[in-house]
N, C-alpha and C positions, 0 to 999 in steps of 0.2 A: 349149920355146921358147927363142930366143936374146933376148939384152938389146934387140937391133934389132926384133924383132918384137912383144916384149914393150911396148916403149914406142911402137910403131907403133900397136898396139890402145888403149894408154892416150889416145894422142893422138887416135885417132879417137872415143874414148868420149867425149871432153872438147872437141874442136874446135867444134862449134856453139854450145856455151854461150860460150868464149871469144870466138868471133868475133862473137856477138850483144851481147854487153856492148861490146865493142869499137865496134861500129857504132852503137850507141846513145848512145854517147859521143862519137863523131868524127863520125858522119853521113857519111862518106865511105868507100865500099869498100874503095877502095887503101889509104886509112890505116889501117882496121879490118885489112886482111888482112897488112898492114905489122907493127902491132901484134901480130896473132896469131901471126905468125911468129917476132916476138921472144919472145914468151912461151914458145913450145914451144922455142926455143933454150935459154932458162933453165931450162925443166922438164927438159930432157935433161941439163943439168949437174948437176940436182938429183935426177934420177931414183932414185937409191938410196934417198933418204930419201922419195920420193914413192910409189914402187912400191907398197908396202903401206899406205900412210897413208889413214886412211878421210878425212882433211881435204884431200885432194889438191886436189879441185875448190874449196874454200874459197880455198886457197893460190894456184890458177891465177886465181881470180876477183880476187883482192886484186893479184895481180901485173898482170893486164889493166887493172883499175882505175887503177894506180899508173901505168903506161905510158902510158894516154891521157891522164892529167892531166899527164903531163911532156910529153906531145906538143902537148896544148893550150897549155900554159905557154910553149913555144916560140914560139907563135903567138898569142900572148893580143892583139897589137897588131889581130889580126882581129877579136878580139871586142870590142874597144871599137870598132873601125869599125861594127861591124854595129848595137850599141848607140846610135851615134850617127845612125843612119838614121832615126829616128822626124821626123817632118815637124812641123817646131816651127810653121809657120804654120796648119795645119790641126790639130794636136795628134793624128794619127794614128800609132799606133805603127807601125814597120817590120813586126812580126809580123801586124799585123792585115791586111796588104795581102798577103800569101803566098797563093797559091791552095791549096785543098784537095784531097785526092785525090778521083778520081770515085768515085761509089759503084759498088758491085759489082751488077750488073743482076739476078744470079741468086739474089740473096737472100744473107744475111749469117750465117755461121756464126762460130765462135770465130777459126778462122784468119783470115777474110776481116776480121771486126772487129780482130784484132791488127795485121793488115797496114795497113789504115787507119789506125790509131793510130800504128804505127811512121813510116807515110810522113810524116803530119803533124806527128810529134815531129821527125824528120830535117829539116824544112823551118823549124823554129824555129831563130833566131840561137843559137850556141854558148851565149852568156852566159846564156840560159834553158833551152835544152836541158840541159845538162850538170848544174847543179844539180836540174832535175826528174828526170833519169835516176837520180844518186845518190840522192835522196831516195825514190823511188818503187820503185825497180828494185833498187837496191842497199842501201835501207834504211839510209841515213845519217842522222844528227840534222842539224839546221841547224848546230849548232856545229862537228859534225865536218866538214861542207861547206866551212863558213867557214874552217877552219883548211887543210884540204886544197887549198882553191883560193886561200887567202891574201887573202880579202876579207872585208869587215865582216859581221858577222851579219844586219844590215838589208839589205845589198845581197844577201844569200841569199834573204832573205824577200821583197823585192821582185823579185828574177828569177823565183822559184818562182810568185809570184802572177800576174805578168804571163805567165809562161809557160802556165800553166792558162787564163787567159783566152783567150790566142791561140789554145790547143787547144779551148777551148769555143767562139771563133768559128768556127772551122774546122771542127769536127765538133757532131753535134747527135743526139739521139736521136728517131726518128720516133715516129709514133702507137704502132706495134708494140714499142716499146722496142728498136729495132734502131738502132745506131750507122752514122749516114750524114755524109757530105761536104754541107758547105753549098753550096760551089763547086766544080764540075768543074775540074781541071786542064785546061788549054789543050792541045790536041794536040801530040805532039811529032815 
């Protein structure tokens, strides 16, 4: 195999993981695709080191996470904007007003549940979604998240708590233990 075909195989092997990490953090397909492309450009530069390295997937995941956080840092003003959308008059949080995905009428297997959760997660404002993803999917500690996002530990804890509450309100377990949406999305 040539280096090009080896790298192509390497990229195909890891592209779903890189893209899904980026999509969870950024919640926009176009941004996730841009970050994934940048990750593989960097991987190509370091391919000699990554080629036979069993830690290549971890390296890719770390680069993806860091590029996503850099991207979000550039757009931090948007985070603040969404966090300020809470209705002070009624006390309702913005995240609580987001519609949840429609339940799958054919029954829920693991893939359908994951899709419901992913969709609900993407509907959260970035200031709640990003810490949740970093904690639950990237398995970072609260302290590491605070350091990465350059916010206080209290803000991380609050945002994770509010994000979980918003997800709990959007999703629930039915009598059979299946994950379903409380409120269907309006037709698009």
